[in-house]
C-alpha positions as CSV (number, residue, x, y, z in Angstrom):
1,X,72.8,99.7,109.8
2,X,72.5,101.9,112.8
3,X,73.5,100.0,116.2
4,X,73.1,101.2,119.7
5,X,75.2,99.5,122.3
6,X,76.9,100.1,125.9
7,X,80.5,99.8,126.1
8,X,81.9,96.9,127.9
9,X,84.0,97.3,131.1
10,X,84.2,101.3,130.4
11,X,85.3,102.1,133.7
12,X,88.4,99.7,133.3
13,X,89.1,101.0,130.4
14,X,89.1,104.5,131.2
15,X,91.3,103.6,134.3
16,X,94.0,102.2,132.1
17,X,94.1,105.1,129.6
18,X,94.4,107.5,132.6
19,X,97.2,105.6,134.0
20,X,98.9,105.5,130.8
21,X,98.8,109.5,130.5
22,X,100.0,109.5,134.0
23,X,103.2,107.3,133.2
24,X,104.0,109.1,129.9
25,X,103.4,112.7,130.7
26,X,102.7,113.6,127.1
27,X,103.2,116.8,125.7
28,X,99.7,118.0,124.5
29,X,99.4,121.1,122.4
30,X,96.1,123.0,123.3
31,X,94.7,126.0,120.9
32,X,92.6,127.2,123.8
33,X,90.2,130.0,124.5
34,X,91.1,132.8,127.1
35,X,87.9,132.0,129.3
36,X,89.0,128.3,130.0
37,X,92.6,128.1,129.2
38,X,93.6,128.1,132.7
39,X,91.1,125.7,133.9
40,X,92.0,123.2,130.8
41,X,95.8,123.5,131.6
42,X,95.1,122.8,135.2
43,X,92.9,119.5,134.1
44,X,95.7,118.1,131.8
45,X,98.4,118.6,134.5
46,X,96.1,117.1,136.9
47,X,96.2,113.8,134.9
48,X,99.9,113.9,134.7
49,X,99.9,115.2,130.9
50,X,102.3,118.4,130.0
51,X,99.9,121.5,128.5
52,X,101.4,123.6,126.1
53,X,99.2,126.6,125.4
54,X,99.9,128.1,121.8
55,X,98.3,129.6,119.2
56,X,100.5,132.0,117.3
57,X,100.1,131.3,113.4
58,X,103.7,131.7,112.9
59,X,104.9,128.9,115.4
60,X,102.1,126.4,115.0
61,X,104.4,123.8,112.8
62,X,107.0,123.9,115.2
63,X,105.0,123.7,118.5
64,X,102.6,121.2,117.1
65,X,105.6,119.2,115.6
66,X,107.3,119.1,119.4
67,X,104.0,117.6,121.1
68,X,102.7,114.5,121.1
69,X,98.9,115.1,120.7
70,X,96.6,118.3,119.6
71,X,93.5,119.8,121.0
72,X,91.8,122.7,119.4
73,X,89.1,124.9,120.9
74,X,87.7,127.2,118.7
75,X,86.3,129.8,121.3
76,X,86.8,133.4,120.9
77,X,87.5,132.8,117.2
78,X,88.9,135.1,115.0
79,X,91.1,135.1,111.6
80,X,94.5,134.9,113.2
81,X,93.1,132.0,115.3
82,X,91.5,129.9,112.4
83,X,94.9,130.5,110.8
84,X,96.6,128.9,113.6
85,X,94.0,126.3,114.0
86,X,94.5,125.3,110.5
87,X,98.3,125.1,110.6
88,X,97.8,123.0,113.8
89,X,95.8,120.6,112.2
90,X,97.5,120.1,109.1
91,X,100.8,119.7,111.1
92,X,99.3,116.9,113.2
93,X,97.9,115.4,110.0
94,X,101.1,115.3,108.4
95,X,103.0,113.8,111.7
96,X,100.2,111.2,112.2
97,X,99.3,112.9,115.6
98,X,95.9,112.6,117.4
99,X,93.6,115.7,117.2
100,X,90.4,116.8,119.1
101,X,88.4,119.7,117.7
102,X,86.0,121.5,119.9
103,X,83.9,123.5,117.7
104,X,82.6,125.9,120.3
105,X,79.3,127.4,119.8
106,X,79.5,126.4,116.1
107,X,76.1,127.9,115.5
108,X,76.1,131.1,117.6
109,X,77.3,133.1,114.3
110,X,77.9,132.8,110.9
111,X,81.6,133.2,111.4
112,X,81.8,130.5,113.5
113,X,79.7,128.3,111.7
114,X,81.9,128.6,108.7
115,X,85.1,128.3,110.5
116,X,84.0,125.0,112.2
117,X,82.8,123.5,109.2
118,X,85.9,124.5,107.2
119,X,88.3,122.8,110.0
120,X,86.1,119.7,110.3
121,X,86.6,119.2,106.4
122,X,90.0,120.3,106.0
123,X,92.3,118.3,103.8
124,X,96.1,119.1,102.5
125,X,98.3,117.5,99.9
126,X,99.6,114.8,102.7
127,X,97.5,113.3,105.6
128,X,94.3,114.9,106.8
129,X,94.0,115.2,110.4
130,X,92.2,112.4,112.2
131,X,90.7,112.1,115.7
132,X,87.8,113.3,117.6
133,X,84.9,116.0,116.8
134,X,83.6,117.1,120.3
135,X,80.7,119.2,121.0
136,X,77.6,119.5,122.5
137,X,74.4,118.4,120.8
138,X,74.0,121.9,119.1
139,X,77.4,122.1,118.3
140,X,77.4,118.8,116.5
141,X,74.3,119.2,115.1
142,X,75.4,122.5,113.5
143,X,78.4,121.0,111.9
144,X,76.5,118.2,110.5
145,X,73.6,119.8,108.9
146,X,74.7,123.3,108.7
147,X,71.1,124.3,111.0
148,X,72.3,127.0,113.7
149,X,70.5,126.0,117.0
150,X,72.3,127.7,119.8
151,X,71.8,130.1,122.9
152,X,75.1,132.0,122.8
153,X,77.6,128.8,123.2
154,X,75.1,126.7,125.0
155,X,73.0,124.1,123.5
156,X,69.4,124.3,123.3
157,X,68.3,120.8,123.3
158,X,69.1,117.4,122.1
159,X,69.2,116.8,118.3
160,X,68.8,113.8,116.4
161,X,71.3,113.5,113.4
162,X,71.8,110.2,113.0
163,X,72.1,110.1,109.2
164,X,74.3,112.6,109.2
165,X,76.6,111.4,111.6
166,X,76.7,108.4,109.2
167,X,77.2,110.3,106.0
168,X,80.0,112.6,107.9
169,X,82.1,109.5,109.0
170,X,81.8,107.3,105.8
171,X,83.2,110.5,104.2
172,X,85.8,110.7,106.3
173,X,86.7,107.2,106.2
174,X,86.5,107.5,102.1
175,X,89.0,110.1,102.5
176,X,91.2,107.9,104.8
177,X,90.6,109.7,108.2
178,X,89.7,108.0,111.3
179,X,87.3,109.9,113.1
180,X,84.8,109.6,116.1
181,X,82.1,112.0,117.1
182,X,81.5,112.6,120.8
183,X,78.5,114.6,121.8
184,X,78.6,115.7,125.5
185,X,75.3,116.3,127.6
186,X,73.5,114.9,130.6
187,X,74.6,111.7,128.3
188,X,77.3,111.4,126.4
189,X,77.1,110.0,123.2
190,X,80.2,108.2,120.8
191,X,79.6,107.3,117.2
192,X,82.1,105.9,115.1
193,X,82.5,103.5,111.9
194,X,84.1,100.3,111.7
195,X,83.9,97.1,109.5
196,X,81.6,94.2,110.8
197,X,80.5,91.3,109.1
198,X,82.5,92.5,106.2
199,X,80.8,96.0,105.7
200,X,81.2,99.0,107.2
201,X,78.8,99.9,109.9
202,X,77.9,103.0,112.1
203,X,78.3,102.1,115.9
204,X,77.1,104.4,119.0
205,X,77.4,104.0,122.6
206,X,75.8,106.2,125.2
207,X,76.9,107.1,129.1
208,X,75.3,109.0,131.6
209,X,71.6,109.4,132.0
210,X,69.2,112.4,131.0
211,X,68.4,113.1,134.8
212,X,71.9,113.8,135.6
213,X,72.3,116.8,137.6
214,X,73.4,120.1,135.7
215,X,77.1,121.3,136.8
216,X,76.5,125.2,136.4
217,X,80.5,125.6,136.1
218,X,81.8,127.6,133.2
219,X,84.3,125.4,131.2
220,X,83.4,122.0,131.4
221,X,83.0,121.3,128.0
222,X,86.3,122.5,127.2
223,X,88.0,120.4,129.9
224,X,86.7,117.4,128.2
225,X,88.3,118.3,125.1
226,X,91.6,119.0,126.8
227,X,91.1,115.7,128.9
228,X,90.7,113.7,125.8
229,X,93.8,115.5,123.7
230,X,95.8,114.1,126.7
231,X,94.3,110.6,126.5
232,X,94.9,110.7,122.7
233,X,98.3,111.5,123.2
234,X,99.3,108.4,125.0
235,X,101.7,105.7,123.6
236,X,103.9,102.8,124.7
237,X,106.2,104.4,126.9
238,X,109.5,102.6,125.8
239,X,109.3,102.5,122.3
240,X,106.9,105.4,121.6
241,X,104.6,102.9,119.5
242,X,101.5,104.7,119.3
243,X,98.4,102.9,120.5
244,X,94.3,103.4,120.0
245,X,92.3,101.2,121.8
246,X,88.3,101.2,121.4
247,X,86.8,98.8,124.1
248,X,83.4,98.0,122.9
249,X,80.6,95.2,123.0
250,X,81.1,94.3,119.2
251,X,82.4,90.8,119.0
252,X,84.2,91.3,115.6
253,X,87.4,92.6,117.0
254,X,90.0,94.1,115.1
255,X,94.1,94.9,115.3
256,X,95.9,96.7,112.8
257,X,99.7,97.7,113.1
258,X,100.9,99.8,110.5
259,X,104.3,102.1,109.8
260,X,104.9,105.4,107.9
261,X,106.5,104.2,105.1
262,X,107.4,107.4,102.6
263,X,109.5,106.2,99.2
264,X,112.0,108.0,98.3
265,X,112.0,106.7,94.6
266,X,109.6,104.5,92.3
267,X,111.2,101.2,92.9
268,X,108.4,100.1,94.9
269,X,110.3,99.1,97.9
270,X,107.2,99.3,100.5
271,X,104.9,97.4,98.1
272,X,107.8,94.7,97.8
273,X,108.2,94.4,101.5
274,X,104.4,94.4,102.5
275,X,104.5,91.2,100.1
276,X,107.5,90.0,101.8
277,X,107.4,90.3,105.6
278,X,104.3,87.8,104.8
279,X,106.5,85.2,103.8
280,X,107.3,83.6,106.8
281,X,108.9,84.9,110.2
282,X,110.9,83.8,113.1
283,X,108.0,82.1,114.8
284,X,106.3,81.1,111.8
285,X,109.0,79.8,109.5
286,X,106.5,78.5,106.8
287,X,106.6,79.5,102.9
288,X,103.6,81.2,102.8
289,X,101.5,81.9,106.3
290,X,99.2,84.4,104.7
291,X,98.0,81.8,102.3
292,X,97.8,79.6,105.2
293,X,95.4,81.9,107.0
294,X,93.4,82.6,104.4
295,X,92.4,78.9,104.0
296,X,92.5,77.8,107.9
297,X,91.6,81.0,109.6
298,X,88.3,82.0,110.6
299,X,88.9,85.5,109.9
300,X,86.6,88.1,109.0
301,X,88.9,90.0,107.3
302,X,92.5,89.8,106.6
303,X,94.9,92.0,104.1
304,X,98.0,93.9,104.1
305,X,97.9,97.4,102.1
306,X,100.4,99.9,100.7
307,X,99.4,103.5,100.8
308,X,101.6,106.4,99.3
309,X,102.6,107.2,102.7
310,X,102.2,104.2,105.1
311,X,101.9,100.6,105.2
312,X,99.2,98.4,107.0
313,X,98.5,94.9,108.0
314,X,94.7,94.7,109.5
315,X,92.7,91.6,110.6
316,X,89.7,90.9,112.2
317,X,87.8,88.1,113.9
318,X,84.7,86.9,115.8
319,X,86.7,84.3,117.3
320,X,88.9,85.0,120.7
321,X,91.5,82.4,119.9
322,X,91.5,82.9,116.4
323,X,92.1,86.7,116.7
324,X,95.2,86.1,119.1
325,X,97.1,84.0,116.7
326,X,96.1,86.3,113.9
327,X,97.7,88.8,116.2
328,X,100.8,86.7,117.0
329,X,101.2,86.0,113.2
330,X,101.3,89.6,111.8
331,X,103.4,91.3,114.7
332,X,105.8,88.4,114.2
333,X,105.8,88.8,110.7
334,X,106.3,92.5,110.8
335,X,108.9,92.7,113.4
336,X,110.6,89.3,112.8
337,X,110.5,88.4,109.1
338,X,113.0,86.2,107.2
339,X,113.8,88.6,104.3
340,X,117.4,89.3,105.8
341,X,118.2,85.7,106.0
342,X,116.5,84.3,102.4
343,X,117.3,86.2,99.5
344,X,115.0,84.5,97.6
345,X,112.1,86.4,99.1
346,X,113.2,89.5,97.6
347,X,113.7,87.8,94.1
348,X,110.4,86.2,94.2
349,X,108.3,89.0,95.7
350,X,110.2,92.1,94.0
351,X,112.0,91.0,90.9
352,X,114.6,88.4,89.1
353,X,116.2,87.6,86.0
354,X,114.4,84.7,84.1
355,X,115.8,82.6,81.4
356,X,113.0,80.1,80.1
357,X,115.4,78.2,77.7
358,X,119.3,78.3,77.0
359,X,118.9,80.4,73.6
360,X,115.6,82.2,74.9
361,X,115.1,86.0,75.8
362,X,116.2,87.2,79.4
363,X,113.3,88.6,81.1
364,X,112.2,90.0,84.5
365,X,109.9,88.4,86.6
366,X,108.5,88.9,89.9
367,X,105.3,89.0,92.3
368,X,105.0,92.9,92.3
369,X,106.6,93.6,89.0
370,X,103.9,91.4,87.1
371,X,101.4,93.3,89.2
372,X,102.4,96.6,88.8
373,X,102.6,95.9,84.8
374,X,99.0,95.3,84.9
375,X,98.5,98.1,87.0
376,X,100.5,100.7,84.4
377,X,98.6,99.2,81.3
378,X,95.5,101.2,82.4
379,X,95.3,104.7,81.0
380,X,93.6,106.0,83.8
381,X,95.7,104.8,86.3
382,X,98.8,106.4,84.2
383,X,97.0,109.7,84.1
384,X,96.7,110.1,88.0
385,X,100.2,108.7,88.6
386,X,101.6,111.6,86.1
387,X,99.1,114.2,87.5
388,X,100.5,113.8,91.1
389,X,104.2,113.3,90.4
390,X,103.5,116.9,88.7
391,X,101.5,118.2,91.4
392,X,103.8,116.9,94.2
393,X,107.4,116.4,92.8
394,X,109.1,117.2,96.2
395,X,107.2,114.8,98.2
396,X,106.4,110.9,98.5
397,X,103.2,111.5,96.8
398,X,105.2,112.3,93.5
399,X,106.4,108.8,93.8
400,X,104.9,105.4,93.1
401,X,104.8,103.4,96.1
402,X,103.4,100.7,94.6
403,X,106.7,100.4,91.9
404,X,106.9,101.4,88.5
405,X,108.0,98.3,86.4
406,X,110.9,100.5,84.9
407,X,112.1,101.3,88.1
408,X,111.4,98.3,90.5
409,X,114.3,96.5,88.5
410,X,116.6,99.2,89.7
411,X,116.1,97.9,93.6
412,X,118.7,96.4,95.3
413,X,118.6,93.8,98.0
414,X,120.8,96.1,100.1
415,X,118.3,99.1,99.5
416,X,115.4,96.8,100.4
417,X,116.9,95.5,103.6
418,X,117.9,99.1,104.3
419,X,114.4,100.4,104.0
420,X,112.6,97.8,106.0
421,X,115.3,98.6,108.9
422,X,114.5,102.1,109.0
423,X,110.9,102.2,109.1
424,X,109.8,98.8,110.6
425,X,110.4,99.7,114.0
426,X,108.0,99.8,117.0
427,X,109.0,103.6,117.6
428,X,107.4,104.1,114.0
429,X,104.5,101.9,114.5
430,X,100.6,102.6,115.2
431,X,98.6,99.8,116.8
432,X,95.0,99.8,116.6
433,X,92.5,97.6,118.7
434,X,88.9,97.3,118.6
435,X,86.0,95.2,120.1
436,X,85.0,92.9,122.9
437,X,88.3,92.1,124.4
438,X,90.2,92.5,127.6
439,X,92.5,95.4,126.4
440,X,94.8,95.1,129.5
441,X,95.6,91.6,128.5
442,X,96.4,92.0,124.8
443,X,98.6,95.6,125.8
444,X,100.5,93.4,128.3
445,X,100.9,90.6,125.9
446,X,102.2,93.0,123.2
447,X,104.5,94.5,125.6
448,X,105.9,91.2,126.5
449,X,106.1,89.4,123.5
450,X,107.0,92.3,121.1
451,X,107.3,95.9,121.8
452,X,109.2,95.4,125.2
453,X,112.0,94.0,123.6
454,X,113.0,97.0,121.9
455,X,114.0,100.6,122.8
456,X,112.8,103.9,121.2
457,X,114.8,104.7,118.3
458,X,114.4,108.2,116.3
459,X,112.8,107.3,113.0
460,X,112.8,110.0,110.4
461,X,109.4,109.1,108.6
462,X,107.9,112.8,108.4
463,X,106.0,113.4,105.3
464,X,107.2,116.3,103.5
465,X,104.7,119.0,102.1
466,X,104.8,120.4,98.7
467,X,106.1,123.9,98.5
468,X,104.1,126.3,96.4
469,X,105.2,126.6,92.7
470,X,106.5,130.3,92.0
471,X,105.1,129.9,88.4
472,X,102.9,127.8,86.5
473,X,104.6,124.3,85.5
474,X,103.9,122.2,82.5
475,X,104.7,118.8,81.9
476,X,104.6,116.4,78.7
477,X,104.7,112.6,79.1
478,X,103.5,111.5,75.8
C-alpha cells in the first residue's frame, strides 16, 4: 500500500515549472499574514508571478475570481480572516483554480486547530477546492490527527502519520478532490494518491537531508506556500489550457484531458458528446477507436466519464509507445471529432426514431437513451436526482447531465454541436500528466500537435452557486 520513492529528474522538472511562471506571469491571490506578507510578495515577484495580497471577506469572490491561483496562509487568524479564507477557497473550487493551504501553527491553539481542520475538509455545493496542503511536521500532524504538537508556530519534531495521510487523501479522492500533502523540514516530504496497477495507491517522495543546515530566517515556510501558489497557477500561455504535471518514478504513466461542461438542461448533451467524440476523429477516422483500443492497447486504464459539471478522458499505460499513442488518440478525439461531418454519430449515440416493421410502433433508440432508461429505473437513483433538483434548482447540479430519457429526445443536432463548440476548446481544458516520462517532451508534443494550433478564447463555463432559499420549499414528484 505504501511506497517510498525518489522523483526522477526533479531538478529539470522544477526548472521547467519556474520557466512557465516567468513566461506567463500568473496572477496569484494570496491571503497572507502581516509578519511575512512583504517577504511572500517579493518572492513571487522575483519568480515572475504577480502577487495580489487581499483578505477582505467582502471582495474575495471578485479577487480570487480574477486570479490564476490561490495561496492561503492562516497566520494571525481571526473570524474575519477565516471568513475570507473560506470564501476564497470556495471561489477557487467553483472556478477550478488550484489552491495552497498553509495551516500556520495549526496546533498552537484550539482556535487555530479548529480553523485549519475546517478549511481542510471544507466543501460546498459545487466543486470543492483542490490543491496542496502544506505545512511543517507538527502542522500536518495536527491537521491529520487532531493532536497539538507545537512550540508557538514552530514544529517540535518529526512525526509519523502514514496511516492518517492515506486516510485523508482517500477521503478527499472520494469527494472528487485532487490533493497533495507537502510536509516541509530538513527533509521535505510529498504524499499523493494515484491509480497504479488497477488500484489506488499512496505514493511518497522525500527531498533533502536530515543534516541540512537550519536557516534562522522568519517566513521561509510562508514563502514556500507563496511559491507553490505561483507554480500551480501556470498554464499554457497561448490558449490558457491548465496543466498539472507530476514527474515521479512510477512506470504507470497517466494522462487526462478534461473540460468544464455544465449543462443547462437534462437533455444529456455532455454525456452524448462523451460517447460521440470517441467515435472517430480526423487523424483516426475509424468507426469506434475506443473499442479498438480496448482490444489492442496495453493500457492499465482507459475510460471517459461525465460528471454534473465536467467531462474527463483519462488513460494510463506502463508502455511508452502505447501511452503516447493513447494520448494522441484521445487528444485528436476531443479536439477533432467527426461529429460535425457525420450526423449519424449523434443519432447512434444520442437518439433516433426506429421502426422495426411498416405496421409497427414508432419508437426511440440510441446508446445513451437506452443507458439512461436503465438508470432511471432505479428508485434510489430517482430519489437522488429529484433531491438534487430540489436543492440546487439554479445550478447545473439541478439538471441530469447524463440525460433524462424524456428530455434526451428533445435534443437537436444543432444544439449538440453548439455545446461541443462552446466547451471543447483548449481554453476550457484541464490537462494532467503523471509518472515516469520526459515532461518537457510531452509538453512540446502537446503544443506542436494540438494546443499551439488554437488561440485563447473566453469560455463561459463558470459553475453557478445556489443562492440560499428565503423560505422552505416543498416538492412533490409522485
